[in-house]
N, C-alpha and C positions, 0 to 999 in steps of 0.2 A: 216716728219721732226722729229728729236729726241726730246723727251719731255723736256730735261733740257736746251735747247737753248733759251736764252732770246732774244726777238725782240722788236723793238720800235713800230712797227705797231700794230694796234688793232687785226688783224686776228691772228698774231703770239702769242699775249698774250692769246687769247682764246684757241688756240691750246695747249699752255703750261699748262693752267689750266685743260683742259680735260685730258692731259697726266698724271698729278699728281693725279687726282681723280681716274683714271683707275689703277694706281699703288697701291693706297690705297685699292682698292676693289679686289686685287688679292686673289684668293681662294686656299686653300690647297686641300689635297686628300679627306677630309671629306665634302667638299662643302661649308664651312663657311669661312667668311673673316678672314684673319690673323691679329689679333690685338695684339700688344705687351702688356704685363702686367708686373708689378713690381715683381710679385711672380713667374715668369717663371723660370724654372730650367735650368741652363746653363750646357750643356753636351759637350762632345768632338765633336759631329757632328755639334752642333749649333755654336761652336767657330771656325769652319774652315774658313780661310781667302781667300780661293781660289775663292769662288763666289763673295766676296766683291771686290777683286782685279780685277777680270774679268769685273765686272760691271763698275768700275771707268775707267778701261782701254778702254772699248768699248766707253764710253761717251767721253773720251778725244780724241780718234781717230776720232770720228764723228765730233767733233767740230773743230779739226785741219784740216780735209779735207774741211770743209765749209769755214773757215776763218783762214789762216795760222798765221796772226799777233795776233789775239785774242787767237788762240790756244796755242801759246807758253806761253803767259801770264797766261792763265788758267792752263796750265800744271805745271808751277812753283807754283801756288797757291795750286794745288792738292798735289804736293810733300811736300810742307811745312805742309799741314794738315795731311797727312799720316805720316810724320816724327814725329809728336807729338802724334798721336794716336796708331801707330803700336807697339811701345814698350810695352804699357799697354796691348794690346790684346795678344801679344806674351807671356807676363808674366802670364796672366790668363790661357792661354792654357797650359803652362808648369806646372802650379800648378794642373790643372785637370788631366793631364797625370800622374803626380807623384802620386796623390791619387789613380788613377785607378791601377797603377802598384803595389802600396802597398797592395791594396785589392786583386789583383790577386795573389800576393805572399803568402798572408795568406791562401787563399782558396787552392792553389796548395800545400802548406805545409801540410795542414790538410788531403788532399786527399792522399798525399804520405805517411803520417804517418799511416793512416788507411789501405792502401794497403800493407804496409810493415809488420805491425804486425797483422793485421786482428782482429778477435774477441778475440784473446788471450790477447791483450792489455787492453781489457775492464775489469773492476773489476767484480768479481763473486758476487752472492747474499749474501754469507757469509761475504765477505769483506765489502760490503755495510752496512750490519747490524752491524758489529763490529765498523766500522767508525762512524755510527750514534750513537751507544752507547757511544763511547769515546767522541764524540762531545756533547752529552747530559750531561755527567759527568762534562766536562769542564764548560758547561753553568751553571750547578747547583753550582759548586764550586765558580764560578764568582758571582752568585747572592745569594749565601748562602741559597739555598732552599734544604730542606731535602726530599729525595725521599723515596721509600719503603724500600731501602736497609739500611736506617738509623733509621728505626722505632724501638723504644724500646719495647722489648717483655713484659716488666712488665707493660706497659701502657694499654695493652689489657685486656678487661673484659670477663670473662667466661660466657657462656650461662646458662640460668636457667635450672634446672634439668627437664627431660622429665616427663610429667604427665603420670600416669598409665593408661593403656587402659580401657575404659569403655564399658561395655556390652550394646548392643542396647536394647531399650525398647521392651517389648513383643508386644505392640500395632502396632509396625512397621511391624512385620511379619504377624500379623493378617490382616493388611490393604493390604499387598502385596498378601496374599493368597485369599483375597476376590475379587481381580480383575478377572473378567471373560474374558478369551481369547478364540479366535477361532483358530483352526489349520490353518497353513499357506495355506494348499491346498484348504481350504474352505473359506478363508478370502477374503476381498475386495482388499487387497494388492496384492494377487496372481493374481487377474484379471488385475490390473494395470500393473504388471510386466510381464504378459503373461505366467503364470505358466501352464504347460501342464503335465498331469499325464503320467506315462510311458505306453508304448503300451501293456505291459504284465499285467497291473493291472486289465484289464477287466471291467473297470468302464463304466456303461451305463448311469446312471442318479443319481442325488442327490436331496433329498427332505428335506428342513428345516422347512416346514410349518405344516406338518401333526402332529396331536396330537391324539394318539390312546387311547382307554379306559385303556389299561395297563399303558401307560405313566402317565395318570391322577391319576391312583391308586397309582403308586410309589411316585408321588409328594405328595399325601395325607398322605402316610405312613411317609415320611420324615418330613412333617410339624407336624404330630401328635407326632413324637418322639422328635422333638425340643421343643414342648410345655410340654411334660412329663418330659424332662430332660433339663431344661434351663441352668444348670451349665456346662453341657458337650459341648465341641466344636465340631462342625460338618463341614466337608469340604463342600464348596459350590458346588451346582449341576452344572456340565458343560454340556451345550447343545450339543447333538449329533444328526446328521441328519440320515435319512434313506437312505442307499446307495443301488442302484440296480446294481449288478455286474453279470458277467458270473460265471459259476460253477468252483470252485477251489477244489483241493484235501482236503483242510482244512474244506470244507463244507459238505463232504460226510456223516460224522457221524450224524450231526444235520439234514441233509436232510432225512436220513433214519428214524430217530426218528419222524420227522414231518409227513412223509408219512404213517408210521405205526399208528400214532395216528388218522390221518384223514381217512385213508382207511382201511388197515388191516396189521397184523404182517407179517414180512418177505417179504415185497413187493419188495425189491431190487432184489431178486433172482427168482421171479415168472415169468411165461409167461405173457406178456402184452396182454390185450384183442384185441389190434390192430391185432395181428398175426392171429386171427381166422376170421377176416373180410376182410383184405386187402391183406395180403401176406401169404406166407407159414409159418408154425409154426417155431419160433426161439426164443431163449432167448434174452430178452432186459432188461438190468439193467441200473441203474443210472450211475454206474461206466463206462459204455461204452461211455458215452458222453464225458468223458475226453480224449478219444482216437480219437474221430471223430471231431466234430466242436462245442465245448462248447460256443464259442463266438457268434454263430448263433442259437444254439438249447437250450439255457438255460438263464433264468433270475432269479437271487436269490436276495431276499430282505433281507438286513442285517441291524440290529440296534446295533451299537457298534460291539460286537462279537457274537451276537445272530442272528441266521437265523430265520426270522419271516415269510417267504413265499418262494415258489418255483414254477416256471412255466417251464416245460420241453417239448421239441419237440423231436420226434423220430430221425429225420435226415432232413437235408435240402432238400433231394430229395423227401421223402415221405410227409413231412410237416404235421405230425399227432401229435396233442397235447396229450401227454400221461398222464401228471399230472399237476394239478393246485391246490395248497393247501396254506392255510394261517393259522398261529399259532393262537390258542385261545387267545382272548384278543386284537387281531389286526383286527377283523372284522369291517366292516362299516368305514374303514379308507382309502379307495381307494387304498389299497395295491394290491389287486387282479386286479383291473382295470389297474393300472400302469404297472404291470408285463405283462398282456395280451397285452397291447398297444405296449410295446417295443418288445415283442416276435413277434408280427405281423409285426412291422416295420423292424425287422432284416431279414425277409424273404419276400421280395416284389416279385410281379409278379408270385405268386404261390397260388393255392387253398389250404386252410388249413381246415382239418377235425378233428373231435373229437367225442367221445361218452360221454353222460351225463345221469345220472339217471333221471327217469321220474319225481320224486318228489324233485329234487335238485334245490334249489333257484338260483344256478348259471346259470340256463336257461335264466333268465332275463338279466344277464350280457352279455351272448353270443348274445342275440338278439339285444342288443344295439350296438354291433360291426358289426352287419350285418350277423350273422350266421343264416342259414335257415335249418329247419329239412328236411331230405331226406328219412329217414327210421325209423320205430319203430321196435325194436327188443325185443322180450319177453324172459325172463330168461337169460339176457345177463350177470348178475353178480351172478348167482347161484353158480358157482364154486369158488367164491372169498369171498362172504359175508356169515355171519352166518345166519342161518334160523331165529334167533330172532332179527336180525337187523331191525331197523326202515327204513333203506334205501330201495328203490324200487329195485327189481331184474331186472326190465325192463329198457331199455335205448333208447334214441333218438340218431340217427346219424346226426350230424350237419356238414354243409360245408359253408365256407366263399369263395365265388367266387371272383376272382381278375380280 
């Protein structure tokens, strides 16, 4: 039975009430009940009268089919009601359509203008800047505000004359010179930044801790001079480490002088004693190491630019220690021990041999490294030492087995 039909019986009233409640609980697409609100926006779709007319038409036809007499009366009531409401609805719909048409005309005109002229119709940055300046001038004239263009040049004050340059105090330079610095290669910053010396430098090790008798003597001389001449300024002493490097051409002259003082004169061009005991006679000179393998056959101790020690090996194949010498004033400073240690480390997995005089204190050094005596040779140094020399002519042949 249609929900809008009124009946006198109780069952028909209940049916009508249920139909009205179902109509109020109709849900939209979102699943929520449609509840009209006063702030609801009226659009063209919401003001369509087709659904409203179909609804009333279906209700009228249903009631007419059930009761023809009542149907004609209700149809006349519906026509009177619609006659009063329909003009207002039509007027509102026309107003909405007119506003939409005006909005569409404005948008379409802007699109046509932009498409017809393109970007050429837009003002350039220069034109925009000029228009802004003109607008600013008009605003200043209107408000009587003076800009930078109207400032009087006579109202400006000149700056004070520049002060003459002052010479820095002498104590500043003395303070700067007294700061002790370390070379970047040897500094802690180089360790943090990962400094690595070049491969051609031949650096083997660096010693910052050793203090030799010669270094202590030089420090005493400087201190005595400062006490004797307090008025004179002295440059501060810069600490320098002992560097152990491989043989370089710049070391040859000092190495020759060191070997001549420790052993005998002209040692660089003489036959090495090795040649009479191991291999066939041949000339062996210190200069030959520069052509063979100086990075494996030589360790030179250098303090600043002074050569203070030298440890030389004949060749990596024969592994014979030809010379081990330390400059006077640097004994008992672990210089010979450090050179011998690195020379052995540079030639692993090979037996190392040498000859040493019978009364040479270096015998104790070799024993600490594991050298053992294999042979005692009488008159080994007769052809090289002076007859008045205190050194023994006899020698021990030592070997370090690896």
